[in-house]
N, C-alpha and C positions, 0 to 999 in steps of 0.2 A: 892804765897802760896808754902810752902815747899813740896817737893816730898818725898816719903819714903826713898830714898837713899841719900838725900842731906847731912845729918849729916855724913854718912860714907865717902862720897867723900870729904867733907870739912875737916874731920879729917885727911884724906890722904894729903890734901893740907897743913894743919898745920904741919904735919910730914915733908913734903918737905921744908917748911919754916925754919925748924930747921937745914937744910943742908946749908943754906946761910952763907957765911963768913960774920960776923958782920962788919958793916961799920958805922962810926959816922954820915955820911951824907945821909943815905938811910935806908929804911925799909927792913926787911927780910920778903919776901912774897913767898908763894907757890901757884901753880896753877895746876889744872888738867882739861884736856879736855876729856869729856865723850860723847860717842855716844848715840843715842836714845834707844838702847838696853841695856844700862848700862855697856858698855865695855870701858875701858880706851883707848883713842886714843893717847894721849901724855901728858907729864907733864913738868913742868919747875919750876925754883926757881930763885930768885934774885941772880945776880952775878954768875950764873951757868957756863956761857961760857966766860964772860968778866966782867969787873968791873962796867959796866953800864947797862947790860941787865936786864930787868924786867921779872918777873915770867910769866906773860901772853904772853909776847913777845917771851920768850924762848920756851914755849909750842907750840905756833902757828908756830914758825919757823921749827918745826919738822914735819909739816903736809903740804902737797901740797896745794896751794891756791885753786885749783879746786877740792879738795877732796869732794865728794858728802855728806859725813857724817857731814860736817860743817853746812849744812843747817838745821839740826835737833839736833845739839849738844848742850851741856851745858858746860860752862867753870866755874869752881870753883876757886875763888881767895880769899885768906885770907884777902885781903885789896881791897877796892874799886879801880877799874882800873883808872889809872892816866888820867887826862884831860889836864895837862900841863907838858912839859918836855923840859929840856935843852940838854940832852945827845943824843937825837935821833930826826929825823925829824917828826916821827909820834908817837902819844900817844898810850897807850894801848887801850883806848876807841876807837880811830880811827882804830886800828888794828882789834879789835873785830867786829866793824861795817863792815869793808872791807871784813872780812872773812864770814860775813853773819850768824854769830852765833845768834840764836834767844833767848837764855836764859843764864843769868849770875847769879851766886850765890856768895854772899860775906859774910864774917864773920863780918866785921866792915867797917865803912866809914873812909876815910882818914882824920886824924886830921890836924890841921893847922900848924904843925911843919915846913914843907918845902913849902907847897903851901897854901896860905891864904884861898882859897875856892875851893876845888876840886869839879868839876862838872861832874865826870864820871857817877855817878848814874843818874843824871838829863839828860845828853846827851844820854845815852843809852835808857832810858825810852821814851824820846822825839822821838827817832828814831824807836820806836815800839818794842824794846827788853824787854823781861820780866826780871826784876831784883828782886831777892829774897835776903833778908838780914836775916842772922841767928844770932840774937843778943845774943842768949844763948852760942854761941861759940866765941864771940868777945873777951872775956878775955883770952882765950887760944891763940888766934891769937896775941893779944897784948903782952902776956907774952914772945913770941919769940923775941919781940923787946925791951926787958928790957935794952939793951945797949943804947937806946935813952931816952931822957927826955920827956916822954909823959904825 
C-alpha cells in the first residue's frame, strides 16, 4: 500500500532517471534511498559512475553496509530491480536483500526487452520485502526511456 510520500519520492527518482546518459542497450533508471523519518539517505541513477552501474547499485554504494538506517529504509526505483545481470556479479535485487532494506517502491515492472522474465518483484516479496508498485507513475518512468523500443 502506498505511503503518503511515495509519489513525491518516486517523482524525485524519475527526475534522477533523466540525468542518465541514454544507452541503446540499457534502461535509464533513477533510485532514491529514504530513511524511516522521510530524509534522503542517498540517490543514484543508471550510468552515474560508469557505463554499467545501475541506479539502485549506485545509491547503495554511497551508504555504509552497516548503516543502521538501512533496516528501516525504503528504496524508490523507477524500474523493478534487476534479477539477472551480465555486467556485475550481483543483481540489484541481491544488493537490496543484502542491505536489509525492508521496503521497495517501483513505478513499473521491467519489460522483456533485455531480460525475458525479470523476477525482482517476486524475489523481493518471497524474501519478505514489501514491494509497492505505483502504476500511475509508470508512464512518466517509461517516457525517460523513449530512446528504447518499448
